[in-house]
mmCIF file of the C-alpha atoms, coordinates in Angstrom:
data_MODEL
# 
_entry.id   MODEL 
# 
loop_
_atom_site.group_PDB 
_atom_site.id 
_atom_site.type_symbol 
_atom_site.label_atom_id 
_atom_site.label_alt_id 
_atom_site.label_comp_id 
_atom_site.label_asym_id 
_atom_site.label_entity_id 
_atom_site.label_seq_id 
_atom_site.pdbx_PDB_ins_code 
_atom_site.Cartn_x 
_atom_site.Cartn_y 
_atom_site.Cartn_z 
_atom_site.occupancy 
_atom_site.B_iso_or_equiv 
_atom_site.pdbx_formal_charge 
_atom_site.auth_seq_id 
_atom_site.auth_comp_id 
_atom_site.auth_asym_id 
_atom_site.auth_atom_id 
_atom_site.pdbx_PDB_model_num 
ATOM 1   C CA . MET A 1 1   ? 165.067 107.071 117.937 1.00 0.00 ? 1   MET A CA 1 
ATOM 2   C CA . ASP A 1 2   ? 161.491 107.796 119.083 1.00 0.00 ? 2   ASP A CA 1 
ATOM 3   C CA . LEU A 1 3   ? 158.681 109.312 117.082 1.00 0.00 ? 3   LEU A CA 1 
ATOM 4   C CA . SER A 1 4   ? 158.170 113.016 116.554 1.00 0.00 ? 4   SER A CA 1 
ATOM 5   C CA . GLN A 1 5   ? 155.140 114.713 118.092 1.00 0.00 ? 5   GLN A CA 1 
ATOM 6   C CA . SER A 1 6   ? 153.477 114.885 114.667 1.00 0.00 ? 6   SER A CA 1 
ATOM 7   C CA . GLN A 1 7   ? 154.015 111.184 114.098 1.00 0.00 ? 7   GLN A CA 1 
ATOM 8   C CA . GLN A 1 8   ? 152.576 110.396 117.522 1.00 0.00 ? 8   GLN A CA 1 
ATOM 9   C CA . HIS A 1 9   ? 149.522 112.500 116.662 1.00 0.00 ? 9   HIS A CA 1 
ATOM 10  C CA . LEU A 1 10  ? 149.136 110.574 113.403 1.00 0.00 ? 10  LEU A CA 1 
ATOM 11  C CA . LEU A 1 11  ? 149.202 107.227 115.205 1.00 0.00 ? 11  LEU A CA 1 
ATOM 12  C CA . GLN A 1 12  ? 146.716 108.558 117.755 1.00 0.00 ? 12  GLN A CA 1 
ATOM 13  C CA . ARG A 1 13  ? 144.363 109.689 114.988 1.00 0.00 ? 13  ARG A CA 1 
ATOM 14  C CA . LEU A 1 14  ? 144.501 106.301 113.251 1.00 0.00 ? 14  LEU A CA 1 
ATOM 15  C CA . LYS A 1 15  ? 143.912 104.547 116.555 1.00 0.00 ? 15  LYS A CA 1 
ATOM 16  C CA . LEU A 1 16  ? 140.843 106.645 117.352 1.00 0.00 ? 16  LEU A CA 1 
ATOM 17  C CA . ARG A 1 17  ? 139.296 106.931 113.898 1.00 0.00 ? 17  ARG A CA 1 
ATOM 18  C CA . GLY A 1 18  ? 140.520 103.921 111.934 1.00 0.00 ? 18  GLY A CA 1 
ATOM 19  C CA . PRO A 1 19  ? 141.647 104.037 108.274 1.00 0.00 ? 19  PRO A CA 1 
ATOM 20  C CA . GLN A 1 20  ? 142.242 107.586 107.037 1.00 0.00 ? 20  GLN A CA 1 
ATOM 21  C CA . SER A 1 21  ? 143.343 109.208 103.792 1.00 0.00 ? 21  SER A CA 1 
ATOM 22  C CA . VAL A 1 22  ? 146.243 111.641 103.549 1.00 0.00 ? 22  VAL A CA 1 
ATOM 23  C CA . ARG A 1 23  ? 143.838 114.479 102.772 1.00 0.00 ? 23  ARG A CA 1 
ATOM 24  C CA . ILE A 1 24  ? 141.668 113.759 105.839 1.00 0.00 ? 24  ILE A CA 1 
ATOM 25  C CA . LEU A 1 25  ? 144.717 113.479 108.086 1.00 0.00 ? 25  LEU A CA 1 
ATOM 26  C CA . ALA A 1 26  ? 146.103 116.757 106.757 1.00 0.00 ? 26  ALA A CA 1 
ATOM 27  C CA . ARG A 1 27  ? 142.821 118.578 107.373 1.00 0.00 ? 27  ARG A CA 1 
ATOM 28  C CA . HIS A 1 28  ? 142.336 117.326 110.924 1.00 0.00 ? 28  HIS A CA 1 
ATOM 29  C CA . LEU A 1 29  ? 145.951 117.782 112.008 1.00 0.00 ? 29  LEU A CA 1 
ATOM 30  C CA . GLY A 1 30  ? 146.494 121.128 110.286 1.00 0.00 ? 30  GLY A CA 1 
ATOM 31  C CA . MET A 1 31  ? 149.365 119.916 108.105 1.00 0.00 ? 31  MET A CA 1 
ATOM 32  C CA . THR A 1 32  ? 150.088 119.869 104.378 1.00 0.00 ? 32  THR A CA 1 
ATOM 33  C CA . THR A 1 33  ? 149.435 116.699 102.418 1.00 0.00 ? 33  THR A CA 1 
ATOM 34  C CA . MET A 1 34  ? 153.135 116.607 101.517 1.00 0.00 ? 34  MET A CA 1 
ATOM 35  C CA . GLY A 1 35  ? 154.051 116.729 105.211 1.00 0.00 ? 35  GLY A CA 1 
ATOM 36  C CA . ILE A 1 36  ? 151.610 113.917 105.989 1.00 0.00 ? 36  ILE A CA 1 
ATOM 37  C CA . ARG A 1 37  ? 153.024 111.765 103.189 1.00 0.00 ? 37  ARG A CA 1 
ATOM 38  C CA . GLN A 1 38  ? 156.559 112.248 104.497 1.00 0.00 ? 38  GLN A CA 1 
ATOM 39  C CA . HIS A 1 39  ? 155.534 111.246 108.012 1.00 0.00 ? 39  HIS A CA 1 
ATOM 40  C CA . MET A 1 40  ? 153.534 108.253 106.760 1.00 0.00 ? 40  MET A CA 1 
ATOM 41  C CA . ALA A 1 41  ? 156.494 107.091 104.691 1.00 0.00 ? 41  ALA A CA 1 
ATOM 42  C CA . ALA A 1 42  ? 158.685 107.222 107.798 1.00 0.00 ? 42  ALA A CA 1 
ATOM 43  C CA . LEU A 1 43  ? 156.069 105.379 109.858 1.00 0.00 ? 43  LEU A CA 1 
ATOM 44  C CA . GLU A 1 44  ? 155.626 102.791 107.105 1.00 0.00 ? 44  GLU A CA 1 
ATOM 45  C CA . LYS A 1 45  ? 159.376 102.213 107.064 1.00 0.00 ? 45  LYS A CA 1 
ATOM 46  C CA . ARG A 1 46  ? 159.171 101.430 110.780 1.00 0.00 ? 46  ARG A CA 1 
ATOM 47  C CA . GLN A 1 47  ? 156.238 99.081  110.024 1.00 0.00 ? 47  GLN A CA 1 
ATOM 48  C CA . LEU A 1 48  ? 153.837 101.047 112.216 1.00 0.00 ? 48  LEU A CA 1 
ATOM 49  C CA . VAL A 1 49  ? 151.349 101.908 109.442 1.00 0.00 ? 49  VAL A CA 1 
ATOM 50  C CA . GLU A 1 50  ? 150.297 100.459 106.118 1.00 0.00 ? 50  GLU A CA 1 
ATOM 51  C CA . ARG A 1 51  ? 147.991 101.218 103.203 1.00 0.00 ? 51  ARG A CA 1 
ATOM 52  C CA . ASN A 1 52  ? 145.397 98.530  103.488 1.00 0.00 ? 52  ASN A CA 1 
ATOM 53  C CA . ARG A 1 53  ? 142.811 99.305  100.786 1.00 0.00 ? 53  ARG A CA 1 
ATOM 54  C CA . GLU A 1 54  ? 141.545 101.858 98.310  1.00 0.00 ? 54  GLU A CA 1 
ATOM 55  C CA . GLU A 1 55  ? 138.411 103.926 98.774  1.00 0.00 ? 55  GLU A CA 1 
ATOM 56  C CA . LYS A 1 56  ? 136.481 104.422 95.529  1.00 0.00 ? 56  LYS A CA 1 
ATOM 57  C CA . GLN A 1 57  ? 135.738 108.020 94.605  1.00 0.00 ? 57  GLN A CA 1 
ATOM 58  C CA . PRO A 1 58  ? 132.985 109.385 92.315  1.00 0.00 ? 58  PRO A CA 1 
ATOM 59  C CA . ARG A 1 59  ? 135.723 111.024 90.255  1.00 0.00 ? 59  ARG A CA 1 
ATOM 60  C CA . GLY A 1 60  ? 139.443 110.643 89.843  1.00 0.00 ? 60  GLY A CA 1 
ATOM 61  C CA . ARG A 1 61  ? 141.767 108.036 91.230  1.00 0.00 ? 61  ARG A CA 1 
ATOM 62  C CA . PRO A 1 62  ? 140.955 105.767 94.169  1.00 0.00 ? 62  PRO A CA 1 
ATOM 63  C CA . VAL A 1 63  ? 142.180 107.081 97.532  1.00 0.00 ? 63  VAL A CA 1 
ATOM 64  C CA . HIS A 1 64  ? 144.607 105.026 99.601  1.00 0.00 ? 64  HIS A CA 1 
ATOM 65  C CA . LEU A 1 65  ? 143.677 104.699 103.264 1.00 0.00 ? 65  LEU A CA 1 
ATOM 66  C CA . TRP A 1 66  ? 146.295 104.369 105.953 1.00 0.00 ? 66  TRP A CA 1 
ATOM 67  C CA . THR A 1 67  ? 145.840 102.176 109.009 1.00 0.00 ? 67  THR A CA 1 
ATOM 68  C CA . LEU A 1 68  ? 147.860 100.937 111.958 1.00 0.00 ? 68  LEU A CA 1 
ATOM 69  C CA . THR A 1 69  ? 149.750 97.671  111.699 1.00 0.00 ? 69  THR A CA 1 
ATOM 70  C CA . ALA A 1 70  ? 149.915 95.195  114.582 1.00 0.00 ? 70  ALA A CA 1 
ATOM 71  C CA . ALA A 1 71  ? 153.165 96.880  115.612 1.00 0.00 ? 71  ALA A CA 1 
ATOM 72  C CA . GLY A 1 72  ? 151.402 100.251 115.477 1.00 0.00 ? 72  GLY A CA 1 
ATOM 73  C CA . HIS A 1 73  ? 148.681 99.017  117.811 1.00 0.00 ? 73  HIS A CA 1 
ATOM 74  C CA . ARG A 1 74  ? 151.355 97.748  120.193 1.00 0.00 ? 74  ARG A CA 1 
ATOM 75  C CA . ARG A 1 75  ? 152.577 101.332 120.615 1.00 0.00 ? 75  ARG A CA 1 
ATOM 76  C CA . PHE A 1 76  ? 149.536 101.743 122.848 1.00 0.00 ? 76  PHE A CA 1 
ATOM 77  C CA . ASP A 1 77  ? 149.641 100.261 126.299 1.00 0.00 ? 77  ASP A CA 1 
ATOM 78  C CA . ASP A 1 78  ? 148.654 96.621  126.955 1.00 0.00 ? 78  ASP A CA 1 
ATOM 79  C CA . SER A 1 79  ? 149.714 96.543  130.571 1.00 0.00 ? 79  SER A CA 1 
ATOM 80  C CA . HIS A 1 80  ? 151.814 93.543  131.600 1.00 0.00 ? 80  HIS A CA 1 
ATOM 81  C CA . ALA A 1 81  ? 150.362 91.432  128.787 1.00 0.00 ? 81  ALA A CA 1 
ATOM 82  C CA . GLY A 1 82  ? 152.824 88.556  129.094 1.00 0.00 ? 82  GLY A CA 1 
ATOM 83  C CA . LEU A 1 83  ? 152.437 88.259  132.837 1.00 0.00 ? 83  LEU A CA 1 
ATOM 84  C CA . ALA A 1 84  ? 148.632 88.356  132.623 1.00 0.00 ? 84  ALA A CA 1 
ATOM 85  C CA . VAL A 1 85  ? 148.536 85.594  130.007 1.00 0.00 ? 85  VAL A CA 1 
ATOM 86  C CA . ASP A 1 86  ? 150.925 83.441  132.052 1.00 0.00 ? 86  ASP A CA 1 
ATOM 87  C CA . LEU A 1 87  ? 148.799 83.889  135.175 1.00 0.00 ? 87  LEU A CA 1 
ATOM 88  C CA . ILE A 1 88  ? 145.654 82.955  133.278 1.00 0.00 ? 88  ILE A CA 1 
ATOM 89  C CA . ALA A 1 89  ? 147.337 79.798  131.987 1.00 0.00 ? 89  ALA A CA 1 
ATOM 90  C CA . VAL A 1 90  ? 148.485 78.819  135.488 1.00 0.00 ? 90  VAL A CA 1 
ATOM 91  C CA . ILE A 1 91  ? 145.030 79.380  136.979 1.00 0.00 ? 91  ILE A CA 1 
ATOM 92  C CA . ARG A 1 92  ? 143.357 77.418  134.168 1.00 0.00 ? 92  ARG A CA 1 
ATOM 93  C CA . GLU A 1 93  ? 145.756 74.484  134.542 1.00 0.00 ? 93  GLU A CA 1 
ATOM 94  C CA . SER A 1 94  ? 145.741 74.471  138.356 1.00 0.00 ? 94  SER A CA 1 
ATOM 95  C CA . LEU A 1 95  ? 142.137 75.322  139.203 1.00 0.00 ? 95  LEU A CA 1 
ATOM 96  C CA . GLY A 1 96  ? 140.157 74.723  136.033 1.00 0.00 ? 96  GLY A CA 1 
ATOM 97  C CA . GLU A 1 97  ? 138.048 76.810  133.651 1.00 0.00 ? 97  GLU A CA 1 
ATOM 98  C CA . ASP A 1 98  ? 135.160 77.323  136.066 1.00 0.00 ? 98  ASP A CA 1 
ATOM 99  C CA . ARG A 1 99  ? 137.404 78.774  138.747 1.00 0.00 ? 99  ARG A CA 1 
ATOM 100 C CA . LEU A 1 100 ? 139.088 81.035  136.173 1.00 0.00 ? 100 LEU A CA 1 
ATOM 101 C CA . ASN A 1 101 ? 135.678 82.360  135.106 1.00 0.00 ? 101 ASN A CA 1 
ATOM 102 C CA . GLU A 1 102 ? 134.766 82.976  138.754 1.00 0.00 ? 102 GLU A CA 1 
ATOM 103 C CA . LEU A 1 103 ? 137.902 85.067  139.170 1.00 0.00 ? 103 LEU A CA 1 
ATOM 104 C CA . ALA A 1 104 ? 137.025 87.035  136.022 1.00 0.00 ? 104 ALA A CA 1 
ATOM 105 C CA . ASP A 1 105 ? 133.555 87.665  137.475 1.00 0.00 ? 105 ASP A CA 1 
ATOM 106 C CA . ALA A 1 106 ? 135.088 88.832  140.771 1.00 0.00 ? 106 ALA A CA 1 
ATOM 107 C CA . THR A 1 107 ? 137.350 91.266  138.903 1.00 0.00 ? 107 THR A CA 1 
ATOM 108 C CA . ALA A 1 108 ? 134.353 92.659  137.022 1.00 0.00 ? 108 ALA A CA 1 
ATOM 109 C CA . ARG A 1 109 ? 132.483 93.150  140.291 1.00 0.00 ? 109 ARG A CA 1 
ATOM 110 C CA . ARG A 1 110 ? 135.297 95.333  141.614 1.00 0.00 ? 110 ARG A CA 1 
ATOM 111 C CA . TYR A 1 111 ? 135.086 97.539  138.523 1.00 0.00 ? 111 TYR A CA 1 
ATOM 112 C CA . PHE A 1 112 ? 131.301 97.602  138.796 1.00 0.00 ? 112 PHE A CA 1 
ATOM 113 C CA . GLU A 1 113 ? 131.329 98.772  142.408 1.00 0.00 ? 113 GLU A CA 1 
ATOM 114 C CA . HIS A 1 114 ? 133.845 101.520 141.613 1.00 0.00 ? 114 HIS A CA 1 
ATOM 115 C CA . TYR A 1 115 ? 131.948 102.732 138.549 1.00 0.00 ? 115 TYR A CA 1 
ATOM 116 C CA . GLN A 1 116 ? 128.556 102.519 140.224 1.00 0.00 ? 116 GLN A CA 1 
ATOM 117 C CA . THR A 1 117 ? 129.678 104.757 143.080 1.00 0.00 ? 117 THR A CA 1 
ATOM 118 C CA . LEU A 1 118 ? 130.803 107.458 140.653 1.00 0.00 ? 118 LEU A CA 1 
ATOM 119 C CA . LEU A 1 119 ? 127.826 107.090 138.318 1.00 0.00 ? 119 LEU A CA 1 
ATOM 120 C CA . ASP A 1 120 ? 125.468 107.495 141.251 1.00 0.00 ? 120 ASP A CA 1 
ATOM 121 C CA . GLN A 1 121 ? 127.054 110.904 141.837 1.00 0.00 ? 121 GLN A CA 1 
ATOM 122 C CA . ALA A 1 122 ? 126.503 111.945 138.233 1.00 0.00 ? 122 ALA A CA 1 
ATOM 123 C CA . GLU A 1 123 ? 123.367 113.432 136.697 1.00 0.00 ? 123 GLU A CA 1 
ATOM 124 C CA . GLN A 1 124 ? 120.662 110.936 135.896 1.00 0.00 ? 124 GLN A CA 1 
ATOM 125 C CA . THR A 1 125 ? 120.148 111.349 132.137 1.00 0.00 ? 125 THR A CA 1 
ATOM 126 C CA . LEU A 1 126 ? 121.355 108.469 130.010 1.00 0.00 ? 126 LEU A CA 1 
ATOM 127 C CA . GLU A 1 127 ? 123.605 110.763 127.976 1.00 0.00 ? 127 GLU A CA 1 
ATOM 128 C CA . GLN A 1 128 ? 125.330 112.074 131.097 1.00 0.00 ? 128 GLN A CA 1 
ATOM 129 C CA . GLN A 1 129 ? 125.752 108.582 132.507 1.00 0.00 ? 129 GLN A CA 1 
ATOM 130 C CA . LEU A 1 130 ? 127.289 107.344 129.249 1.00 0.00 ? 130 LEU A CA 1 
ATOM 131 C CA . HIS A 1 131 ? 129.738 110.237 129.086 1.00 0.00 ? 131 HIS A CA 1 
ATOM 132 C CA . CYS A 1 132 ? 130.677 109.632 132.719 1.00 0.00 ? 132 CYS A CA 1 
ATOM 133 C CA . LEU A 1 133 ? 131.185 105.932 132.015 1.00 0.00 ? 133 LEU A CA 1 
ATOM 134 C CA . ALA A 1 134 ? 133.318 106.722 128.952 1.00 0.00 ? 134 ALA A CA 1 
ATOM 135 C CA . ARG A 1 135 ? 135.479 109.046 131.057 1.00 0.00 ? 135 ARG A CA 1 
ATOM 136 C CA . LEU A 1 136 ? 135.956 106.341 133.693 1.00 0.00 ? 136 LEU A CA 1 
ATOM 137 C CA . ARG A 1 137 ? 136.866 103.749 131.055 1.00 0.00 ? 137 ARG A CA 1 
ATOM 138 C CA . SER A 1 138 ? 139.338 106.197 129.496 1.00 0.00 ? 138 SER A CA 1 
ATOM 139 C CA . GLU A 1 139 ? 140.974 106.681 132.877 1.00 0.00 ? 139 GLU A CA 1 
ATOM 140 C CA . ASP A 1 140 ? 141.446 102.907 132.911 1.00 0.00 ? 140 ASP A CA 1 
ATOM 141 C CA . GLY A 1 141 ? 143.122 102.983 129.483 1.00 0.00 ? 141 GLY A CA 1 
ATOM 142 C CA . TYR A 1 142 ? 140.269 102.174 127.084 1.00 0.00 ? 142 TYR A CA 1 
ATOM 143 C CA . MET A 1 143 ? 140.309 105.456 125.086 1.00 0.00 ? 143 MET A CA 1 
ATOM 144 C CA . ALA A 1 144 ? 136.509 105.502 125.298 1.00 0.00 ? 144 ALA A CA 1 
ATOM 145 C CA . GLU A 1 145 ? 134.049 107.910 123.733 1.00 0.00 ? 145 GLU A CA 1 
ATOM 146 C CA . VAL A 1 146 ? 130.297 108.241 123.149 1.00 0.00 ? 146 VAL A CA 1 
ATOM 147 C CA . ARG A 1 147 ? 128.477 109.076 119.914 1.00 0.00 ? 147 ARG A CA 1 
ATOM 148 C CA . LEU A 1 148 ? 124.813 109.726 119.203 1.00 0.00 ? 148 LEU A CA 1 
ATOM 149 C CA . LEU A 1 149 ? 123.496 107.597 116.330 1.00 0.00 ? 149 LEU A CA 1 
ATOM 150 C CA . PRO A 1 150 ? 120.943 108.779 113.748 1.00 0.00 ? 150 PRO A CA 1 
ATOM 151 C CA . ASP A 1 151 ? 118.288 106.417 115.130 1.00 0.00 ? 151 ASP A CA 1 
ATOM 152 C CA . GLY A 1 152 ? 118.481 107.994 118.599 1.00 0.00 ? 152 GLY A CA 1 
ATOM 153 C CA . ALA A 1 153 ? 120.583 105.254 120.165 1.00 0.00 ? 153 ALA A CA 1 
ATOM 154 C CA . TRP A 1 154 ? 124.097 105.793 121.524 1.00 0.00 ? 154 TRP A CA 1 
ATOM 155 C CA . LEU A 1 155 ? 127.389 104.133 120.686 1.00 0.00 ? 155 LEU A CA 1 
ATOM 156 C CA . LEU A 1 156 ? 129.824 103.532 123.538 1.00 0.00 ? 156 LEU A CA 1 
ATOM 157 C CA . ILE A 1 157 ? 133.214 103.036 121.880 1.00 0.00 ? 157 ILE A CA 1 
ATOM 158 C CA . GLU A 1 158 ? 136.441 101.658 123.330 1.00 0.00 ? 158 GLU A CA 1 
ATOM 159 C CA . ASN A 1 159 ? 139.216 102.506 120.875 1.00 0.00 ? 159 ASN A CA 1 
ATOM 160 C CA . HIS A 1 160 ? 141.826 100.590 122.842 1.00 0.00 ? 160 HIS A CA 1 
ATOM 161 C CA . CYS A 1 161 ? 141.912 97.531  125.076 1.00 0.00 ? 161 CYS A CA 1 
ATOM 162 C CA . PRO A 1 162 ? 144.695 97.661  127.688 1.00 0.00 ? 162 PRO A CA 1 
ATOM 163 C CA . VAL A 1 163 ? 143.985 94.001  128.585 1.00 0.00 ? 163 VAL A CA 1 
ATOM 164 C CA . ARG A 1 164 ? 143.690 92.636  125.056 1.00 0.00 ? 164 ARG A CA 1 
ATOM 165 C CA . ALA A 1 165 ? 146.134 89.781  125.566 1.00 0.00 ? 165 ALA A CA 1 
ATOM 166 C CA . ALA A 1 166 ? 144.407 88.714  128.783 1.00 0.00 ? 166 ALA A CA 1 
ATOM 167 C CA . ALA A 1 167 ? 140.978 88.956  127.134 1.00 0.00 ? 167 ALA A CA 1 
ATOM 168 C CA . ALA A 1 168 ? 142.148 86.797  124.234 1.00 0.00 ? 168 ALA A CA 1 
ATOM 169 C CA . ALA A 1 169 ? 143.277 84.173  126.735 1.00 0.00 ? 169 ALA A CA 1 
ATOM 170 C CA . CYS A 1 170 ? 140.080 84.429  128.811 1.00 0.00 ? 170 CYS A CA 1 
ATOM 171 C CA . ARG A 1 171 ? 137.057 85.738  126.913 1.00 0.00 ? 171 ARG A CA 1 
ATOM 172 C CA . GLN A 1 172 ? 135.013 85.627  130.080 1.00 0.00 ? 172 GLN A CA 1 
ATOM 173 C CA . LEU A 1 173 ? 136.533 89.055  130.715 1.00 0.00 ? 173 LEU A CA 1 
ATOM 174 C CA . CYS A 1 174 ? 134.684 90.350  127.639 1.00 0.00 ? 174 CYS A CA 1 
ATOM 175 C CA . HIS A 1 175 ? 131.412 88.704  128.658 1.00 0.00 ? 175 HIS A CA 1 
ATOM 176 C CA . CYS A 1 176 ? 131.771 90.329  132.074 1.00 0.00 ? 176 CYS A CA 1 
ATOM 177 C CA . GLU A 1 177 ? 132.327 93.742  130.491 1.00 0.00 ? 177 GLU A CA 1 
ATOM 178 C CA . LEU A 1 178 ? 129.072 93.563  128.533 1.00 0.00 ? 178 LEU A CA 1 
ATOM 179 C CA . ALA A 1 179 ? 127.170 92.343  131.590 1.00 0.00 ? 179 ALA A CA 1 
ATOM 180 C CA . MET A 1 180 ? 128.716 95.104  133.708 1.00 0.00 ? 180 MET A CA 1 
ATOM 181 C CA . PHE A 1 181 ? 127.606 97.834  131.294 1.00 0.00 ? 181 PHE A CA 1 
ATOM 182 C CA . GLN A 1 182 ? 124.075 96.433  131.282 1.00 0.00 ? 182 GLN A CA 1 
ATOM 183 C CA . GLN A 1 183 ? 123.983 96.307  135.071 1.00 0.00 ? 183 GLN A CA 1 
ATOM 184 C CA . LEU A 1 184 ? 125.353 99.842  135.420 1.00 0.00 ? 184 LEU A CA 1 
ATOM 185 C CA . LEU A 1 185 ? 122.856 101.392 133.015 1.00 0.00 ? 185 LEU A CA 1 
ATOM 186 C CA . GLY A 1 186 ? 119.933 99.264  134.145 1.00 0.00 ? 186 GLY A CA 1 
ATOM 187 C CA . GLU A 1 187 ? 116.734 98.131  132.500 1.00 0.00 ? 187 GLU A CA 1 
ATOM 188 C CA . GLN A 1 188 ? 116.188 101.538 130.911 1.00 0.00 ? 188 GLN A CA 1 
ATOM 189 C CA . VAL A 1 189 ? 118.419 100.448 128.019 1.00 0.00 ? 189 VAL A CA 1 
ATOM 190 C CA . SER A 1 190 ? 119.379 97.449  125.946 1.00 0.00 ? 190 SER A CA 1 
ATOM 191 C CA . ILE A 1 191 ? 123.046 96.984  125.064 1.00 0.00 ? 191 ILE A CA 1 
ATOM 192 C CA . GLN A 1 192 ? 124.409 95.145  122.043 1.00 0.00 ? 192 GLN A CA 1 
ATOM 193 C CA . ARG A 1 193 ? 128.061 94.693  121.118 1.00 0.00 ? 193 ARG A CA 1 
ATOM 194 C CA . THR A 1 194 ? 128.452 95.888  117.528 1.00 0.00 ? 194 THR A CA 1 
ATOM 195 C CA . ASP A 1 195 ? 132.258 95.793  117.137 1.00 0.00 ? 195 ASP A CA 1 
ATOM 196 C CA . TYR A 1 196 ? 134.546 93.259  118.777 1.00 0.00 ? 196 TYR A CA 1 
ATOM 197 C CA . LEU A 1 197 ? 138.302 93.637  118.766 1.00 0.00 ? 197 LEU A CA 1 
ATOM 198 C CA . LEU A 1 198 ? 138.947 89.911  119.214 1.00 0.00 ? 198 LEU A CA 1 
ATOM 199 C CA . ASP A 1 199 ? 136.834 89.110  116.145 1.00 0.00 ? 199 ASP A CA 1 
ATOM 200 C CA . GLY A 1 200 ? 139.005 91.337  113.962 1.00 0.00 ? 200 GLY A CA 1 
ATOM 201 C CA . ALA A 1 201 ? 137.425 94.767  114.445 1.00 0.00 ? 201 ALA A CA 1 
ATOM 202 C CA . ARG A 1 202 ? 139.726 97.702  115.229 1.00 0.00 ? 202 ARG A CA 1 
ATOM 203 C CA . ARG A 1 203 ? 137.814 98.488  118.428 1.00 0.00 ? 203 ARG A CA 1 
ATOM 204 C CA . CYS A 1 204 ? 135.029 97.341  120.720 1.00 0.00 ? 204 CYS A CA 1 
ATOM 205 C CA . ALA A 1 205 ? 131.725 99.216  120.528 1.00 0.00 ? 205 ALA A CA 1 
ATOM 206 C CA . TYR A 1 206 ? 128.346 98.860  122.189 1.00 0.00 ? 206 TYR A CA 1 
ATOM 207 C CA . LYS A 1 207 ? 125.029 100.158 120.896 1.00 0.00 ? 207 LYS A CA 1 
ATOM 208 C CA . VAL A 1 208 ? 122.960 101.487 123.795 1.00 0.00 ? 208 VAL A CA 1 
ATOM 209 C CA . THR A 1 209 ? 119.263 101.806 122.965 1.00 0.00 ? 209 THR A CA 1 
ATOM 210 C CA . PRO A 1 210 ? 116.904 103.558 125.416 1.00 0.00 ? 210 PRO A CA 1 
ATOM 211 C CA . ALA A 1 211 ? 113.852 101.498 126.375 1.00 0.00 ? 211 ALA A CA 1 
ATOM 212 C CA . THR A 1 212 ? 111.452 104.166 125.055 1.00 0.00 ? 212 THR A CA 1 
ATOM 213 C CA . ARG A 1 213 ? 113.220 104.203 121.696 1.00 0.00 ? 213 ARG A CA 1 
ATOM 214 C CA . ARG A 1 214 ? 113.165 100.392 121.560 1.00 0.00 ? 214 ARG A CA 1 
ATOM 215 C CA . SER A 1 215 ? 109.395 100.386 122.178 1.00 0.00 ? 215 SER A CA 1 
ATOM 216 C CA . GLN A 1 216 ? 108.833 102.914 119.390 1.00 0.00 ? 216 GLN A CA 1 
ATOM 217 C CA . ILE A 1 217 ? 110.802 100.767 116.933 1.00 0.00 ? 217 ILE A CA 1 
ATOM 218 C CA . ALA A 1 218 ? 108.885 97.640  117.971 1.00 0.00 ? 218 ALA A CA 1 
ATOM 219 C CA . GLY A 1 219 ? 105.580 99.505  117.565 1.00 0.00 ? 219 GLY A CA 1 
ATOM 220 C CA . ARG A 1 220 ? 106.443 100.559 114.007 1.00 0.00 ? 220 ARG A CA 1 
ATOM 221 C CA . LYS A 1 221 ? 107.328 96.971  113.126 1.00 0.00 ? 221 LYS A CA 1 
ATOM 222 C CA . ARG A 1 222 ? 103.934 95.721  114.373 1.00 0.00 ? 222 ARG A CA 1 
ATOM 223 C CA . THR A 1 223 ? 102.076 98.251  112.287 1.00 0.00 ? 223 THR A CA 1 
# 
């Protein structure tokens, strides 16, 4: 028996926003807290969600936060994971690590050329380029989004990795992704990975700092 639409929305919310309380889920999904608890109990029974910690409150009892389990994350697509890992193993054993990395680089170049063509057609502001890039990554399954940070930098977030198993077997794919973003956005920005799925984070995220903003920060430090 598959999940109800409400339960699918709950999993989607946890995937996109990480650990959430019943009250927060109820507010954002327009449901009662009792309804949320019933759905979470059903999802917990199927081992798709779990309560992983308590959030301290200024008053009253601590609040339990719900999060996806490994099985919950697997509800989201990781295309042909087994086949990809097997192919990586065969290439590594037959051709060696250097050749495997070269193939990862070649794959990244194909993505780069596709993205660059579409970004060149977009408006030229950094914000517009980032939103265009996030849309392209979402079309490729990464559930990407962009957020403006208080310090004026941007956060490019990938809430899902459709090639997680392959990336775990060949981390050169991740190195290529970071290099590709830097090449696409150019010298006008610096890019730093702040969250890394393979190091235990729930997502991958990149802080994108405009060159002018970086210079201002450096100037303040010198003074």
